[in-house]
C-alpha positions as CSV (number, residue, x, y, z in Angstrom):
1,M,33.1,-44.2,-51.9
2,N,31.5,-42.1,-54.7
3,K,33.6,-41.1,-57.6
4,R,34.0,-37.5,-56.6
5,A,35.1,-38.2,-53.0
6,G,37.3,-40.9,-54.4
7,K,39.3,-38.5,-56.3
8,A,39.8,-36.4,-53.6
9,V,41.0,-39.4,-51.6
10,E,43.4,-40.2,-54.3
11,G,44.9,-36.8,-54.0
12,A,45.7,-37.3,-50.3
13,A,49.4,-37.2,-50.7
14,N,48.8,-33.5,-51.5
15,G,46.8,-33.2,-48.2
16,V,43.5,-34.5,-48.8
17,P,42.0,-36.5,-46.2
18,P,39.6,-39.5,-46.9
19,A,35.9,-39.4,-46.8
20,G,34.0,-42.3,-47.1
21,N,30.7,-41.4,-48.8
22,K,31.0,-37.8,-48.2
23,P,30.9,-35.2,-51.2
24,V,33.9,-32.7,-51.6
25,G,31.7,-29.8,-51.2
26,R,32.9,-26.2,-51.6
27,G,36.6,-24.9,-51.2
28,V,38.1,-24.5,-47.8
29,K,38.4,-20.8,-48.5
30,D,34.5,-20.7,-48.5
31,I,34.1,-21.9,-44.7
32,A,32.8,-18.9,-42.8
33,P,35.4,-18.0,-39.9
34,A,32.8,-18.6,-37.3
35,R,32.4,-22.1,-38.5
36,L,36.5,-22.7,-38.9
37,A,36.7,-21.7,-35.3
38,Q,34.2,-24.4,-34.1
39,L,36.0,-27.1,-36.2
40,N,39.3,-25.8,-34.6
41,A,37.4,-25.6,-31.1
42,G,36.7,-29.4,-31.6
43,A,33.3,-29.5,-33.4
44,P,32.9,-32.5,-35.7
45,A,33.3,-31.8,-39.5
46,T,30.2,-32.7,-41.7
47,T,32.0,-32.7,-45.1
48,L,35.4,-33.5,-46.5
49,T,36.2,-29.7,-47.1
50,E,35.6,-29.2,-43.4
51,C,37.9,-32.2,-42.4
52,L,40.5,-30.4,-44.6
53,A,40.0,-27.1,-43.0
54,V,41.0,-28.1,-39.6
55,D,44.1,-26.5,-38.2
56,Y,45.7,-29.2,-36.2
57,A,47.9,-27.2,-33.8
58,R,44.9,-25.2,-32.6
59,L,42.5,-28.2,-32.3
60,M,45.2,-30.1,-30.3
61,Q,45.6,-27.0,-27.9
62,A,42.0,-27.0,-27.6
63,A,41.6,-30.6,-27.2
64,V,44.7,-31.6,-25.2
65,P,46.3,-28.5,-23.9
66,E,48.5,-30.4,-21.7
67,V,50.8,-31.5,-24.6
68,G,52.7,-28.0,-24.1
69,A,54.0,-25.4,-26.4
70,Q,56.7,-27.5,-28.2
71,A,54.4,-30.1,-29.5
72,L,52.0,-27.3,-31.0
73,A,55.0,-25.8,-32.4
74,V,55.9,-29.1,-34.2
75,M,52.2,-29.3,-35.3
76,R,52.5,-25.7,-36.8
77,A,55.7,-26.5,-38.4
78,D,53.8,-29.4,-40.3
79,A,50.7,-27.5,-41.4
80,A,51.9,-27.7,-44.9
81,A,52.7,-31.4,-45.1
82,G,50.4,-34.0,-46.5
83,I,46.9,-34.9,-44.1
84,S,48.5,-38.4,-43.3
85,R,51.8,-37.3,-42.1
86,R,50.3,-34.8,-39.9
87,M,47.8,-37.5,-38.6
88,Q,50.8,-40.0,-38.0
89,R,52.8,-37.0,-36.1
90,A,49.8,-35.9,-34.0
91,A,49.6,-39.3,-32.9
92,L,53.1,-39.8,-32.0
93,I,53.1,-36.7,-29.9
94,L,50.0,-37.8,-27.9
95,L,51.6,-40.9,-27.3
96,D,54.8,-39.4,-26.2
97,T,53.2,-37.0,-24.1
98,L,50.0,-38.7,-22.9
99,G,50.6,-42.3,-23.2
100,P,48.3,-45.1,-24.7
101,Q,45.7,-44.6,-21.8
102,A,44.8,-41.6,-23.3
103,I,43.3,-43.3,-26.4
104,G,40.1,-43.9,-24.5
105,R,40.1,-40.0,-23.6
106,L,40.3,-39.1,-27.2
107,Q,37.9,-41.8,-28.5
108,A,35.1,-40.1,-26.7
109,H,36.0,-36.4,-28.0
110,A,33.3,-34.8,-30.1
111,S,36.0,-34.0,-32.9
112,D,36.5,-36.6,-35.7
113,T,39.9,-35.4,-36.2
114,V,40.8,-36.0,-32.5
115,R,39.2,-39.5,-32.7
116,G,41.4,-40.1,-35.9
117,W,44.5,-39.2,-33.9
118,A,43.6,-42.0,-31.4
119,C,43.1,-44.3,-34.6
120,F,46.8,-43.7,-35.3
121,M,47.8,-44.1,-31.8
122,V,46.3,-47.4,-31.9
123,G,48.2,-48.2,-35.2
124,A,51.4,-47.0,-33.6
125,L,51.5,-48.7,-30.5
126,P,54.3,-51.2,-30.3
127,G,54.1,-54.8,-29.4
128,M,50.7,-55.6,-29.9
129,S,49.5,-58.7,-31.4
130,V,47.0,-58.4,-34.7
131,Q,44.3,-59.4,-32.5
132,A,44.5,-56.9,-29.8
133,R,45.2,-54.4,-32.2
134,L,42.0,-55.1,-34.0
135,D,40.2,-55.1,-30.8
136,T,41.4,-51.9,-30.0
137,I,40.6,-50.3,-33.2
138,R,37.1,-51.9,-33.9
139,P,35.1,-49.1,-32.2
140,F,36.8,-46.6,-34.4
141,A,35.7,-48.8,-37.5
142,D,32.1,-48.8,-36.2
143,D,32.5,-44.9,-35.5
144,G,29.4,-42.9,-36.6
145,H,31.6,-40.7,-38.5
146,F,32.6,-41.2,-42.0
147,G,36.2,-39.9,-41.6
148,V,36.9,-41.8,-38.5
149,R,35.9,-45.0,-40.1
150,E,38.5,-44.1,-43.1
151,W,41.3,-43.4,-40.4
152,A,40.6,-46.5,-38.6
153,W,41.7,-48.9,-41.6
154,L,44.5,-46.4,-42.7
155,A,46.0,-46.3,-39.3
156,V,46.4,-50.1,-38.6
157,R,46.8,-51.3,-42.5
158,P,50.7,-51.1,-42.0
159,A,50.4,-53.6,-39.0
160,L,48.0,-55.8,-40.6
161,T,49.7,-56.3,-43.9
162,A,53.0,-56.9,-42.0
163,E,51.3,-60.1,-40.5
164,L,49.0,-60.8,-43.6
165,E,48.0,-64.6,-43.0
166,T,47.2,-63.5,-39.4
167,S,45.2,-60.5,-40.0
168,V,43.1,-62.3,-42.6
169,A,42.4,-65.0,-40.1
170,C,41.3,-62.4,-37.4
171,L,39.4,-60.2,-39.6
172,A,37.3,-63.3,-40.9
173,P,34.9,-63.1,-38.0
174,W,34.3,-59.5,-38.7
175,T,32.5,-60.4,-41.9
176,S,29.5,-61.8,-39.9
177,H,29.2,-58.7,-37.6
178,S,25.9,-57.0,-37.3
179,S,27.3,-53.6,-38.2
180,E,27.8,-53.1,-41.9
181,R,30.7,-50.7,-40.9
182,V,32.5,-53.4,-39.2
183,R,32.0,-55.9,-42.2
184,R,33.1,-53.1,-44.5
185,F,36.3,-52.8,-42.5
186,A,37.3,-56.4,-43.1
187,S,37.3,-55.8,-46.8
188,E,38.8,-52.2,-47.0
189,S,41.7,-52.5,-44.6
190,L,43.4,-55.3,-47.0
191,R,42.6,-54.1,-50.6
192,P,45.4,-55.1,-52.7
193,R,46.1,-51.6,-53.8
194,G,43.8,-49.4,-51.9
195,V,43.6,-45.4,-51.7
196,W,46.1,-43.4,-50.4
197,C,48.1,-46.3,-48.9
198,A,50.9,-48.8,-49.7
199,H,50.1,-51.8,-51.9
200,V,50.0,-55.1,-50.7
201,P,52.4,-57.2,-52.9
202,A,51.1,-60.5,-51.8
203,L,47.8,-59.9,-52.4
204,K,48.5,-58.4,-55.8
205,A,50.3,-61.7,-56.6
206,N,47.8,-64.1,-55.0
207,P,44.5,-62.4,-54.0
208,A,43.2,-65.8,-53.0
209,I,44.8,-65.2,-49.7
210,A,41.9,-62.9,-49.0
211,L,38.8,-65.2,-50.2
212,P,38.1,-65.9,-46.1
213,L,37.2,-62.2,-46.2
214,L,35.7,-61.8,-49.6
215,E,33.5,-65.2,-49.8
216,P,31.3,-64.3,-46.8
217,L,30.6,-60.4,-48.2
218,R,30.0,-61.7,-51.9
219,A,26.1,-60.9,-51.3
220,D,26.2,-58.6,-48.5
221,P,22.8,-56.4,-48.2
222,A,24.7,-53.4,-47.5
223,S,25.8,-51.2,-50.4
224,Y,28.8,-49.7,-48.3
225,V,30.1,-53.3,-48.1
226,Q,29.2,-54.2,-51.8
227,D,31.1,-51.2,-53.0
228,S,34.3,-52.0,-50.8
229,V,34.4,-55.7,-52.0
230,A,33.9,-54.6,-55.7
231,N,36.6,-52.2,-55.0
232,W,38.9,-54.9,-53.7
233,L,38.4,-57.1,-56.8
234,N,38.8,-54.0,-58.9
235,D,42.1,-53.5,-57.5
236,A,43.0,-57.2,-58.0
237,S,41.9,-56.9,-61.5
238,K,44.8,-54.7,-62.4
239,D,47.2,-57.6,-61.8
240,Q,45.1,-60.9,-61.8
241,P,42.1,-60.1,-64.3
242,D,41.3,-63.9,-65.2
243,W,41.2,-64.7,-61.4
244,V,38.8,-61.9,-60.7
245,R,36.8,-63.0,-64.0
246,A,36.7,-66.4,-62.8
247,L,35.5,-65.3,-59.3
248,C,32.6,-63.2,-60.5
249,A,31.5,-66.0,-62.7
250,R,31.3,-68.5,-59.8
251,W,29.7,-65.9,-57.5
252,S,27.0,-65.0,-60.2
253,A,26.3,-68.5,-60.8
254,G,25.9,-69.5,-57.2
255,A,23.7,-66.9,-55.9
256,A,20.6,-68.5,-54.4
257,T,18.1,-65.9,-53.7
258,A,16.9,-62.9,-55.8
259,G,18.2,-60.6,-52.9
260,A,21.6,-62.4,-53.0
261,K,21.8,-62.5,-56.8
262,A,21.1,-58.6,-57.2
263,A,23.9,-57.8,-54.5
264,T,26.2,-60.0,-56.2
265,E,25.7,-58.8,-59.6
266,R,26.2,-55.4,-58.4
267,I,29.4,-56.3,-56.7
268,C,30.6,-58.2,-59.8
269,K,29.6,-55.2,-62.4
270,R,31.6,-52.7,-60.4
271,A,34.6,-55.2,-59.9
272,L,34.9,-55.7,-63.6
273,R,34.6,-52.3,-64.6
274,S,38.2,-51.6,-65.6
275,I,38.4,-55.1,-67.3
276,G,35.2,-56.0,-68.6
277,A,33.5,-59.4,-68.3
């Protein structure tokens, strides 16, 4: 995540959604009425600003008209609430009115916001094992849209952190997935502090719990994954700086090839940015 988008994500409690590597762009008020109408009718957003501009009640009426007037009234009443609350509220409404079988339908929708609602439906499903929840969220973790990928890990993070050791074990195979998006999810979903999410006290106290996820990614060729691993370690450095320094020193000394060395050096440099070597 670039610095500008990251700052925007950190302001999510005030209504700013996550955006991966996408720039913030112009203000919501700068979006042309015709384009805004497209977004509210179900067109995918192309920037963070467009993500912010979507009217959830209008989009829900267009995408899922059978939810009914009462559900739409709830979404209108929540229009000024933070974006995460509105995403969760929309997911609960859709689960209540359509049931979990609607997740597949929403997953196929053109709107990234609608697919984001489906992510939060997955996160809210009761009684799922960690493995089953991860299997269900994986297509969203590999979505082509930057916003949906962020919604995916945010939606299931509470369930993952509630069963931390099981989640680490279930995510470990994702670190060798052919898709860099899936590999990135394995790191991003369990950052100790993260962005726009509750901290994980167990990882703040003992970041080594996540080594089965971090070690396989220490020389990942994709900058998308490298940035996530570096941010994970930078999170950890706020509470366990000596552990992060020691880990980075070991990784740097063990890089076997030029490509691996460059990737590891980039990760470690970014990981140590708050505390220095």
